[in-house]
PDB file of N, CA, C and O in Angstrom:
ATOM      1  N   MET A   1       5.938  41.839   1.471  1.00  0.00           N
ATOM      2  CA  MET A   1       6.886  41.326   2.434  1.00  0.00           C
ATOM      3  C   MET A   1       6.564  39.852   2.675  1.00  0.00           C
ATOM      4  O   MET A   1       5.449  39.501   3.063  1.00  0.00           O
ATOM      5  N   LEU A   2       7.553  39.003   2.441  1.00  0.00           N
ATOM      6  CA  LEU A   2       7.346  37.567   2.553  1.00  0.00           C
ATOM      7  C   LEU A   2       7.388  37.110   4.010  1.00  0.00           C
ATOM      8  O   LEU A   2       6.532  36.333   4.434  1.00  0.00           O
ATOM      9  N   PHE A   3       8.360  37.577   4.773  1.00  0.00           N
ATOM     10  CA  PHE A   3       8.500  37.209   6.182  1.00  0.00           C
ATOM     11  C   PHE A   3       8.333  38.444   7.038  1.00  0.00           C
ATOM     12  O   PHE A   3       8.803  39.527   6.689  1.00  0.00           O
ATOM     13  N   SER A   4       7.675  38.277   8.136  1.00  0.00           N
ATOM     14  CA  SER A   4       7.590  39.376   9.087  1.00  0.00           C
ATOM     15  C   SER A   4       8.893  39.410   9.886  1.00  0.00           C
ATOM     16  O   SER A   4       9.606  38.408   9.937  1.00  0.00           O
ATOM     17  N   PRO A   5       9.212  40.533  10.504  1.00  0.00           N
ATOM     18  CA  PRO A   5      10.435  40.599  11.306  1.00  0.00           C
ATOM     19  C   PRO A   5      10.455  39.569  12.442  1.00  0.00           C
ATOM     20  O   PRO A   5      11.514  39.040  12.778  1.00  0.00           O
ATOM     21  N   THR A   6       9.316  39.289  13.019  1.00  0.00           N
ATOM     22  CA  THR A   6       9.250  38.310  14.104  1.00  0.00           C
ATOM     23  C   THR A   6       9.575  36.913  13.585  1.00  0.00           C
ATOM     24  O   THR A   6      10.316  36.158  14.216  1.00  0.00           O
ATOM     25  N   CYS A   7       9.013  36.585  12.432  1.00  0.00           N
ATOM     26  CA  CYS A   7       9.255  35.268  11.848  1.00  0.00           C
ATOM     27  C   CYS A   7      10.735  35.121  11.476  1.00  0.00           C
ATOM     28  O   CYS A   7      11.324  34.057  11.668  1.00  0.00           O
ATOM     29  N   SER A   8      11.319  36.173  10.954  1.00  0.00           N
ATOM     30  CA  SER A   8      12.738  36.138  10.602  1.00  0.00           C
ATOM     31  C   SER A   8      13.611  35.965  11.840  1.00  0.00           C
ATOM     32  O   SER A   8      14.597  35.229  11.815  1.00  0.00           O
ATOM     33  N   LEU A   9      13.244  36.646  12.918  1.00  0.00           N
ATOM     34  CA  LEU A   9      14.002  36.545  14.158  1.00  0.00           C
ATOM     35  C   LEU A   9      13.931  35.128  14.733  1.00  0.00           C
ATOM     36  O   LEU A   9      14.939  34.588  15.188  1.00  0.00           O
ATOM     37  N   VAL A  10      12.752  34.538  14.712  1.00  0.00           N
ATOM     38  CA  VAL A  10      12.585  33.172  15.201  1.00  0.00           C
ATOM     39  C   VAL A  10      13.417  32.210  14.363  1.00  0.00           C
ATOM     40  O   VAL A  10      14.045  31.303  14.908  1.00  0.00           O
ATOM     41  N   LEU A  11      13.430  32.394  13.059  1.00  0.00           N
ATOM     42  CA  LEU A  11      14.216  31.540  12.179  1.00  0.00           C
ATOM     43  C   LEU A  11      15.711  31.673  12.469  1.00  0.00           C
ATOM     44  O   LEU A  11      16.427  30.673  12.512  1.00  0.00           O
ATOM     45  N   LEU A  12      16.176  32.884  12.664  1.00  0.00           N
ATOM     46  CA  LEU A  12      17.588  33.103  12.991  1.00  0.00           C
ATOM     47  C   LEU A  12      17.957  32.478  14.340  1.00  0.00           C
ATOM     48  O   LEU A  12      19.029  31.888  14.472  1.00  0.00           O
ATOM     49  N   LEU A  13      17.093  32.600  15.329  1.00  0.00           N
ATOM     50  CA  LEU A  13      17.350  31.997  16.636  1.00  0.00           C
ATOM     51  C   LEU A  13      17.388  30.479  16.543  1.00  0.00           C
ATOM     52  O   LEU A  13      18.212  29.837  17.193  1.00  0.00           O
ATOM     53  N   LEU A  14      16.511  29.908  15.746  1.00  0.00           N
ATOM     54  CA  LEU A  14      16.492  28.460  15.565  1.00  0.00           C
ATOM     55  C   LEU A  14      17.781  27.974  14.906  1.00  0.00           C
ATOM     56  O   LEU A  14      18.356  26.970  15.327  1.00  0.00           O
ATOM     57  N   LEU A  15      18.233  28.680  13.878  1.00  0.00           N
ATOM     58  CA  LEU A  15      19.483  28.313  13.214  1.00  0.00           C
ATOM     59  C   LEU A  15      20.669  28.451  14.157  1.00  0.00           C
ATOM     60  O   LEU A  15      21.597  27.644  14.103  1.00  0.00           O
ATOM     61  N   ASN A  16      20.651  29.456  15.017  1.00  0.00           N
ATOM     62  CA  ASN A  16      21.721  29.667  15.979  1.00  0.00           C
ATOM     63  C   ASN A  16      21.779  28.519  16.990  1.00  0.00           C
ATOM     64  O   ASN A  16      22.865  28.058  17.343  1.00  0.00           O
ATOM     65  N   VAL A  17      20.623  28.061  17.453  1.00  0.00           N
ATOM     66  CA  VAL A  17      20.568  26.963  18.414  1.00  0.00           C
ATOM     67  C   VAL A  17      21.095  25.680  17.778  1.00  0.00           C
ATOM     68  O   VAL A  17      21.849  24.939  18.409  1.00  0.00           O
ATOM     69  N   VAL A  18      20.705  25.415  16.536  1.00  0.00           N
ATOM     70  CA  VAL A  18      21.173  24.218  15.842  1.00  0.00           C
ATOM     71  C   VAL A  18      22.687  24.266  15.671  1.00  0.00           C
ATOM     72  O   VAL A  18      23.369  23.264  15.887  1.00  0.00           O
ATOM     73  N   ASP A  19      23.209  25.415  15.288  1.00  0.00           N
ATOM     74  CA  ASP A  19      24.647  25.581  15.102  1.00  0.00           C
ATOM     75  C   ASP A  19      25.386  25.409  16.427  1.00  0.00           C
ATOM     76  O   ASP A  19      26.455  24.799  16.467  1.00  0.00           O
ATOM     77  N   SER A  20      24.824  25.941  17.507  1.00  0.00           N
ATOM     78  CA  SER A  20      25.445  25.799  18.827  1.00  0.00           C
ATOM     79  C   SER A  20      25.502  24.334  19.243  1.00  0.00           C
ATOM     80  O   SER A  20      26.492  23.893  19.826  1.00  0.00           O
ATOM     81  N   GLY A  21      24.458  23.586  18.952  1.00  0.00           N
ATOM     82  CA  GLY A  21      24.444  22.167  19.286  1.00  0.00           C
ATOM     83  C   GLY A  21      25.525  21.403  18.550  1.00  0.00           C
ATOM     84  O   GLY A  21      26.157  20.515  19.122  1.00  0.00           O
ATOM     85  N   GLN A  22      25.742  21.737  17.294  1.00  0.00           N
ATOM     86  CA  GLN A  22      26.790  21.067  16.524  1.00  0.00           C
ATOM     87  C   GLN A  22      28.171  21.415  17.063  1.00  0.00           C
ATOM     88  O   GLN A  22      29.057  20.561  17.098  1.00  0.00           O
ATOM     89  N   ILE A  23      28.358  22.647  17.478  1.00  0.00           N
ATOM     90  CA  ILE A  23      29.640  23.061  18.039  1.00  0.00           C
ATOM     91  C   ILE A  23      29.904  22.330  19.351  1.00  0.00           C
ATOM     92  O   ILE A  23      31.014  21.851  19.581  1.00  0.00           O
ATOM     93  N   LEU A  24      28.883  22.241  20.218  1.00  0.00           N
ATOM     94  CA  LEU A  24      29.052  21.531  21.487  1.00  0.00           C
ATOM     95  C   LEU A  24      29.335  20.048  21.257  1.00  0.00           C
ATOM     96  O   LEU A  24      30.114  19.450  21.999  1.00  0.00           O
ATOM     97  N   LEU A  25      28.724  19.456  20.253  1.00  0.00           N
ATOM     98  CA  LEU A  25      28.985  18.058  19.920  1.00  0.00           C
ATOM     99  C   LEU A  25      30.434  17.863  19.494  1.00  0.00           C
ATOM    100  O   LEU A  25      31.076  16.893  19.897  1.00  0.00           O
ATOM    101  N   LYS A  26      30.954  18.784  18.680  1.00  0.00           N
ATOM    102  CA  LYS A  26      32.354  18.702  18.250  1.00  0.00           C
ATOM    103  C   LYS A  26      33.303  18.879  19.427  1.00  0.00           C
ATOM    104  O   LYS A  26      34.327  18.199  19.507  1.00  0.00           O
ATOM    105  N   ILE A  27      32.973  19.787  20.341  1.00  0.00           N
ATOM    106  CA  ILE A  27      33.816  20.016  21.515  1.00  0.00           C
ATOM    107  C   ILE A  27      33.847  18.774  22.396  1.00  0.00           C
ATOM    108  O   ILE A  27      34.917  18.371  22.853  1.00  0.00           O
ATOM    109  N   SER A  28      32.701  18.164  22.639  1.00  0.00           N
ATOM    110  CA  SER A  28      32.673  16.982  23.498  1.00  0.00           C
ATOM    111  C   SER A  28      33.409  15.812  22.845  1.00  0.00           C
ATOM    112  O   SER A  28      34.076  15.046  23.541  1.00  0.00           O
ATOM    113  N   GLN A  29      33.302  15.659  21.531  1.00  0.00           N
ATOM    114  CA  GLN A  29      34.031  14.596  20.840  1.00  0.00           C
ATOM    115  C   GLN A  29      35.541  14.836  20.938  1.00  0.00           C
ATOM    116  O   GLN A  29      36.303  13.894  21.156  1.00  0.00           O
ATOM    117  N   ARG A  30      35.971  16.071  20.781  1.00  0.00           N
ATOM    118  CA  ARG A  30      37.392  16.402  20.889  1.00  0.00           C
ATOM    119  C   ARG A  30      37.902  16.131  22.303  1.00  0.00           C
ATOM    120  O   ARG A  30      39.015  15.635  22.475  1.00  0.00           O
ATOM    121  N   PHE A  31      37.096  16.452  23.313  1.00  0.00           N
ATOM    122  CA  PHE A  31      37.471  16.193  24.700  1.00  0.00           C
ATOM    123  C   PHE A  31      37.639  14.701  24.939  1.00  0.00           C
ATOM    124  O   PHE A  31      38.607  14.284  25.575  1.00  0.00           O
ATOM    125  N   ARG A  32      36.701  13.881  24.433  1.00  0.00           N
ATOM    126  CA  ARG A  32      36.817  12.415  24.587  1.00  0.00           C
ATOM    127  C   ARG A  32      38.062  11.893  23.897  1.00  0.00           C
ATOM    128  O   ARG A  32      38.742  11.017  24.431  1.00  0.00           O
ATOM    129  N   ASP A  33      38.374  12.416  22.714  1.00  0.00           N
ATOM    130  CA  ASP A  33      39.578  11.987  22.000  1.00  0.00           C
ATOM    131  C   ASP A  33      40.844  12.329  22.784  1.00  0.00           C
ATOM    132  O   ASP A  33      41.763  11.514  22.871  1.00  0.00           O
ATOM    133  N   LEU A  34      40.889  13.536  23.354  1.00  0.00           N
ATOM    134  CA  LEU A  34      42.050  13.946  24.141  1.00  0.00           C
ATOM    135  C   LEU A  34      42.200  13.082  25.389  1.00  0.00           C
ATOM    136  O   LEU A  34      43.316  12.707  25.747  1.00  0.00           O
ATOM    137  N   GLN A  35      41.084  12.758  26.059  1.00  0.00           N
ATOM    138  CA  GLN A  35      41.144  11.893  27.237  1.00  0.00           C
ATOM    139  C   GLN A  35      41.647  10.496  26.861  1.00  0.00           C
ATOM    140  O   GLN A  35      42.439   9.905  27.595  1.00  0.00           O
ATOM    141  N   ALA A  36      41.197   9.971  25.733  1.00  0.00           N
ATOM    142  CA  ALA A  36      41.640   8.645  25.289  1.00  0.00           C
ATOM    143  C   ALA A  36      43.138   8.660  24.983  1.00  0.00           C
ATOM    144  O   ALA A  36      43.850   7.719  25.333  1.00  0.00           O
ATOM    145  N   GLN A  37      43.618   9.722  24.334  1.00  0.00           N
ATOM    146  CA  GLN A  37      45.048   9.832  24.043  1.00  0.00           C
ATOM    147  C   GLN A  37      45.860   9.925  25.335  1.00  0.00           C
ATOM    148  O   GLN A  37      46.922   9.314  25.453  1.00  0.00           O
ATOM    149  N   LYS A  38      45.360  10.682  26.288  1.00  0.00           N
ATOM    150  CA  LYS A  38      46.058  10.848  27.569  1.00  0.00           C
ATOM    151  C   LYS A  38      46.132   9.514  28.312  1.00  0.00           C
ATOM    152  O   LYS A  38      47.182   9.163  28.850  1.00  0.00           O
ATOM    153  N   ASN A  39      45.024   8.769  28.346  1.00  0.00           N
ATOM    154  CA  ASN A  39      45.013   7.473  29.025  1.00  0.00           C
ATOM    155  C   ASN A  39      45.933   6.475  28.330  1.00  0.00           C
ATOM    156  O   ASN A  39      46.631   5.708  28.993  1.00  0.00           O
ATOM    157  N   LYS A  40      45.937   6.481  27.015  1.00  0.00           N
ATOM    158  CA  LYS A  40      46.798   5.561  26.269  1.00  0.00           C
ATOM    159  C   LYS A  40      48.268   5.860  26.552  1.00  0.00           C
ATOM    160  O   LYS A  40      49.071   4.948  26.753  1.00  0.00           O
ATOM    161  N   LYS A  41      48.611   7.152  26.565  1.00  0.00           N
ATOM    162  CA  LYS A  41      49.993   7.548  26.843  1.00  0.00           C
ATOM    163  C   LYS A  41      50.394   7.137  28.265  1.00  0.00           C
ATOM    164  O   LYS A  41      51.514   6.676  28.486  1.00  0.00           O
ATOM    165  N   PHE A  42      49.490   7.301  29.214  1.00  0.00           N
ATOM    166  CA  PHE A  42      49.758   6.945  30.601  1.00  0.00           C
ATOM    167  C   PHE A  42      50.052   5.447  30.733  1.00  0.00           C
ATOM    168  O   PHE A  42      51.036   5.061  31.365  1.00  0.00           O
ATOM    169  N   PHE A  43      49.197   4.601  30.136  1.00  0.00           N
ATOM    170  CA  PHE A  43      49.394   3.160  30.242  1.00  0.00           C
ATOM    171  C   PHE A  43      50.637   2.698  29.490  1.00  0.00           C
ATOM    172  O   PHE A  43      51.336   1.795  29.950  1.00  0.00           O
ATOM    173  N   LEU A  44      50.919   3.302  28.349  1.00  0.00           N
ATOM    174  CA  LEU A  44      52.128   2.936  27.622  1.00  0.00           C
ATOM    175  C   LEU A  44      53.378   3.317  28.416  1.00  0.00           C
ATOM    176  O   LEU A  44      54.370   2.588  28.401  1.00  0.00           O
ATOM    177  N   THR A  45      53.331   4.454  29.107  1.00  0.00           N
ATOM    178  CA  THR A  45      54.448   4.871  29.952  1.00  0.00           C
ATOM    179  C   THR A  45      54.657   3.883  31.098  1.00  0.00           C
ATOM    180  O   THR A  45      55.790   3.522  31.417  1.00  0.00           O
ATOM    181  N   LEU A  46      53.552   3.448  31.716  1.00  0.00           N
ATOM    182  CA  LEU A  46      53.655   2.478  32.802  1.00  0.00           C
ATOM    183  C   LEU A  46      54.211   1.146  32.307  1.00  0.00           C
ATOM    184  O   LEU A  46      55.058   0.540  32.963  1.00  0.00           O
ATOM    185  N   LEU A  47      53.739   0.698  31.163  1.00  0.00           N
ATOM    186  CA  LEU A  47      54.218  -0.574  30.622  1.00  0.00           C
ATOM    187  C   LEU A  47      55.695  -0.491  30.251  1.00  0.00           C
ATOM    188  O   LEU A  47      56.451  -1.437  30.473  1.00  0.00           O
ATOM    189  N   ALA A  48      56.106   0.649  29.682  1.00  0.00           N
ATOM    190  CA  ALA A  48      57.500   0.816  29.274  1.00  0.00           C
ATOM    191  C   ALA A  48      58.437   0.857  30.490  1.00  0.00           C
ATOM    192  O   ALA A  48      59.597   0.455  30.399  1.00  0.00           O
ATOM    193  N   SER A  49      57.931   1.341  31.611  1.00  0.00           N
ATOM    194  CA  SER A  49      58.769   1.421  32.807  1.00  0.00           C
ATOM    195  C   SER A  49      58.761   0.118  33.604  1.00  0.00           C
ATOM    196  O   SER A  49      59.417   0.031  34.642  1.00  0.00           O
ATOM    197  N   GLY A  50      58.039  -0.881  33.143  1.00  0.00           N
ATOM    198  CA  GLY A  50      58.036  -2.176  33.809  1.00  0.00           C
ATOM    199  C   GLY A  50      56.920  -2.379  34.806  1.00  0.00           C
ATOM    200  O   GLY A  50      56.819  -3.455  35.395  1.00  0.00           O
ATOM    201  N   HIS A  51      56.082  -1.388  35.014  1.00  0.00           N
ATOM    202  CA  HIS A  51      54.964  -1.529  35.940  1.00  0.00           C
ATOM    203  C   HIS A  51      53.824  -2.283  35.271  1.00  0.00           C
ATOM    204  O   HIS A  51      53.646  -2.207  34.055  1.00  0.00           O
ATOM    205  N   GLN A  52      53.062  -3.002  36.065  1.00  0.00           N
ATOM    206  CA  GLN A  52      51.847  -3.646  35.578  1.00  0.00           C
ATOM    207  C   GLN A  52      50.672  -2.861  36.142  1.00  0.00           C
ATOM    208  O   GLN A  52      50.337  -3.021  37.316  1.00  0.00           O
ATOM    209  N   PRO A  53      50.043  -2.020  35.338  1.00  0.00           N
ATOM    210  CA  PRO A  53      49.044  -1.090  35.866  1.00  0.00           C
ATOM    211  C   PRO A  53      47.799  -1.760  36.446  1.00  0.00           C
ATOM    212  O   PRO A  53      47.142  -1.167  37.301  1.00  0.00           O
ATOM    213  N   LEU A  54      47.457  -2.958  36.017  1.00  0.00           N
ATOM    214  CA  LEU A  54      46.251  -3.607  36.520  1.00  0.00           C
ATOM    215  C   LEU A  54      46.573  -4.744  37.482  1.00  0.00           C
ATOM    216  O   LEU A  54      45.747  -5.631  37.695  1.00  0.00           O
ATOM    217  N   LYS A  55      47.757  -4.721  38.059  1.00  0.00           N
ATOM    218  CA  LYS A  55      48.207  -5.789  38.937  1.00  0.00           C
ATOM    219  C   LYS A  55      47.367  -5.860  40.218  1.00  0.00           C
ATOM    220  O   LYS A  55      47.129  -6.950  40.737  1.00  0.00           O
ATOM    221  N   HIS A  56      46.928  -4.734  40.719  1.00  0.00           N
ATOM    222  CA  HIS A  56      46.217  -4.677  41.987  1.00  0.00           C
ATOM    223  C   HIS A  56      44.721  -4.991  41.855  1.00  0.00           C
ATOM    224  O   HIS A  56      44.031  -5.046  42.872  1.00  0.00           O
ATOM    225  N   VAL A  57      44.205  -5.196  40.663  1.00  0.00           N
ATOM    226  CA  VAL A  57      42.781  -5.452  40.461  1.00  0.00           C
ATOM    227  C   VAL A  57      42.464  -6.893  40.854  1.00  0.00           C
ATOM    228  O   VAL A  57      43.137  -7.827  40.419  1.00  0.00           O
ATOM    229  N   LYS A  58      41.445  -7.063  41.672  1.00  0.00           N
ATOM    230  CA  LYS A  58      41.036  -8.391  42.122  1.00  0.00           C
ATOM    231  C   LYS A  58      39.600  -8.645  41.677  1.00  0.00           C
ATOM    232  O   LYS A  58      38.781  -7.729  41.598  1.00  0.00           O
ATOM    233  N   GLU A  59      39.321  -9.905  41.389  1.00  0.00           N
ATOM    234  CA  GLU A  59      37.956 -10.284  41.060  1.00  0.00           C
ATOM    235  C   GLU A  59      37.254 -10.679  42.341  1.00  0.00           C
ATOM    236  O   GLU A  59      37.846 -11.336  43.198  1.00  0.00           O
ATOM    237  N   GLY A  60      36.020 -10.294  42.481  1.00  0.00           N
ATOM    238  CA  GLY A  60      35.248 -10.636  43.665  1.00  0.00           C
ATOM    239  C   GLY A  60      33.803 -10.882  43.292  1.00  0.00           C
ATOM    240  O   GLY A  60      33.427 -10.813  42.121  1.00  0.00           O
ATOM    241  N   ARG A  61      33.012 -11.165  44.281  1.00  0.00           N
ATOM    242  CA  ARG A  61      31.590 -11.406  44.055  1.00  0.00           C
ATOM    243  C   ARG A  61      30.776 -10.533  45.007  1.00  0.00           C
ATOM    244  O   ARG A  61      31.118 -10.364  46.177  1.00  0.00           O
ATOM    245  N   ILE A  62      29.718  -9.999  44.479  1.00  0.00           N
ATOM    246  CA  ILE A  62      28.742  -9.256  45.268  1.00  0.00           C
ATOM    247  C   ILE A  62      27.452 -10.056  45.189  1.00  0.00           C
ATOM    248  O   ILE A  62      27.018 -10.429  44.099  1.00  0.00           O
ATOM    249  N   TYR A  63      26.848 -10.317  46.311  1.00  0.00           N
ATOM    250  CA  TYR A  63      25.604 -11.095  46.315  1.00  0.00           C
ATOM    251  C   TYR A  63      24.420 -10.136  46.240  1.00  0.00           C
ATOM    252  O   TYR A  63      24.109  -9.414  47.187  1.00  0.00           O
ATOM    253  N   GLN A  64      23.778 -10.158  45.085  1.00  0.00           N
ATOM    254  CA  GLN A  64      22.667  -9.256  44.807  1.00  0.00           C
ATOM    255  C   GLN A  64      21.340  -9.936  45.133  1.00  0.00           C
ATOM    256  O   GLN A  64      21.189 -11.135  44.898  1.00  0.00           O
ATOM    257  N   PRO A  65      20.385  -9.191  45.667  1.00  0.00           N
ATOM    258  CA  PRO A  65      19.054  -9.771  45.893  1.00  0.00           C
ATOM    259  C   PRO A  65      18.396 -10.103  44.550  1.00  0.00           C
ATOM    260  O   PRO A  65      18.520  -9.360  43.576  1.00  0.00           O
ATOM    261  N   LEU A  66      17.699 -11.228  44.527  1.00  0.00           N
ATOM    262  CA  LEU A  66      16.998 -11.612  43.310  1.00  0.00           C
ATOM    263  C   LEU A  66      15.815 -10.699  43.048  1.00  0.00           C
ATOM    264  O   LEU A  66      15.551 -10.336  41.902  1.00  0.00           O
ATOM    265  N   ASP A  67      15.108 -10.328  44.087  1.00  0.00           N
ATOM    266  CA  ASP A  67      13.929  -9.475  43.937  1.00  0.00           C
ATOM    267  C   ASP A  67      14.101  -8.262  44.845  1.00  0.00           C
ATOM    268  O   ASP A  67      13.961  -8.376  46.063  1.00  0.00           O
ATOM    269  N   HIS A  68      14.403  -7.110  44.267  1.00  0.00           N
ATOM    270  CA  HIS A  68      14.635  -5.887  45.046  1.00  0.00           C
ATOM    271  C   HIS A  68      13.351  -5.336  45.658  1.00  0.00           C
ATOM    272  O   HIS A  68      13.401  -4.546  46.600  1.00  0.00           O
ATOM    273  N   PHE A  69      12.209  -5.749  45.130  1.00  0.00           N
ATOM    274  CA  PHE A  69      10.947  -5.148  45.562  1.00  0.00           C
ATOM    275  C   PHE A  69      10.203  -6.005  46.583  1.00  0.00           C
ATOM    276  O   PHE A  69       9.193  -5.567  47.134  1.00  0.00           O
ATOM    277  N   ASN A  70      10.686  -7.212  46.840  1.00  0.00           N
ATOM    278  CA  ASN A  70      10.036  -8.109  47.784  1.00  0.00           C
ATOM    279  C   ASN A  70      11.008  -8.401  48.922  1.00  0.00           C
ATOM    280  O   ASN A  70      11.938  -9.189  48.753  1.00  0.00           O
ATOM    281  N   ARG A  71      10.804  -7.780  50.065  1.00  0.00           N
ATOM    282  CA  ARG A  71      11.715  -7.964  51.200  1.00  0.00           C
ATOM    283  C   ARG A  71      11.567  -9.345  51.843  1.00  0.00           C
ATOM    284  O   ARG A  71      12.440  -9.770  52.599  1.00  0.00           O
ATOM    285  N   GLN A  72      10.490 -10.033  51.554  1.00  0.00           N
ATOM    286  CA  GLN A  72      10.291 -11.379  52.097  1.00  0.00           C
ATOM    287  C   GLN A  72      11.189 -12.388  51.394  1.00  0.00           C
ATOM    288  O   GLN A  72      11.566 -13.398  51.988  1.00  0.00           O
ATOM    289  N   ASN A  73      11.536 -12.128  50.138  1.00  0.00           N
ATOM    290  CA  ASN A  73      12.378 -13.017  49.356  1.00  0.00           C
ATOM    291  C   ASN A  73      13.836 -12.683  49.648  1.00  0.00           C
ATOM    292  O   ASN A  73      14.304 -11.601  49.296  1.00  0.00           O
ATOM    293  N   VAL A  74      14.557 -13.601  50.290  1.00  0.00           N
ATOM    294  CA  VAL A  74      15.945 -13.347  50.675  1.00  0.00           C
ATOM    295  C   VAL A  74      16.931 -14.036  49.741  1.00  0.00           C
ATOM    296  O   VAL A  74      18.122 -14.089  50.046  1.00  0.00           O
ATOM    297  N   GLU A  75      16.464 -14.569  48.601  1.00  0.00           N
ATOM    298  CA  GLU A  75      17.356 -15.232  47.663  1.00  0.00           C
ATOM    299  C   GLU A  75      18.292 -14.210  47.010  1.00  0.00           C
ATOM    300  O   GLU A  75      17.910 -13.068  46.752  1.00  0.00           O
ATOM    301  N   THR A  76      19.523 -14.651  46.751  1.00  0.00           N
ATOM    302  CA  THR A  76      20.522 -13.795  46.108  1.00  0.00           C
ATOM    303  C   THR A  76      21.193 -14.548  44.977  1.00  0.00           C
ATOM    304  O   THR A  76      21.047 -15.763  44.847  1.00  0.00           O
ATOM    305  N   PHE A  77      21.923 -13.819  44.171  1.00  0.00           N
ATOM    306  CA  PHE A  77      22.754 -14.433  43.138  1.00  0.00           C
ATOM    307  C   PHE A  77      24.109 -13.746  43.157  1.00  0.00           C
ATOM    308  O   PHE A  77      24.188 -12.548  43.430  1.00  0.00           O
ATOM    309  N   PRO A  78      25.188 -14.490  42.870  1.00  0.00           N
ATOM    310  CA  PRO A  78      26.520 -13.888  42.897  1.00  0.00           C
ATOM    311  C   PRO A  78      26.782 -13.107  41.610  1.00  0.00           C
ATOM    312  O   PRO A  78      26.653 -13.641  40.508  1.00  0.00           O
ATOM    313  N   GLN A  79      27.142 -11.866  41.764  1.00  0.00           N
ATOM    314  CA  GLN A  79      27.508 -11.025  40.624  1.00  0.00           C
ATOM    315  C   GLN A  79      29.005 -10.806  40.679  1.00  0.00           C
ATOM    316  O   GLN A  79      29.540 -10.380  41.702  1.00  0.00           O
ATOM    317  N   VAL A  80      29.684 -11.096  39.577  1.00  0.00           N
ATOM    318  CA  VAL A  80      31.139 -10.929  39.521  1.00  0.00           C
ATOM    319  C   VAL A  80      31.434  -9.437  39.458  1.00  0.00           C
ATOM    320  O   VAL A  80      30.865  -8.704  38.649  1.00  0.00           O
ATOM    321  N   ALA A  81      32.329  -9.010  40.325  1.00  0.00           N
ATOM    322  CA  ALA A  81      32.669  -7.593  40.368  1.00  0.00           C
ATOM    323  C   ALA A  81      34.168  -7.425  40.215  1.00  0.00           C
ATOM    324  O   ALA A  81      34.667  -6.300  40.224  1.00  0.00           O
TER     325      ALA A  81
END
């Protein structure tokens, strides 16, 4: 006997886990593709109807601390948001 039943079982379980990972990867890729298609269709519909979907977006600045770990240092820098 080349393989014991335990060794064969472990090998089968390992192959099953690898196969499951590949299936989950394909499912997540398909989900991302469907979301991208849905978003593209939504924006094209808005553009075709004359709406400007990003019209309400404004640029602003958030003043971030230069050193998050030193409370004595109060210097900041403007981060575009």
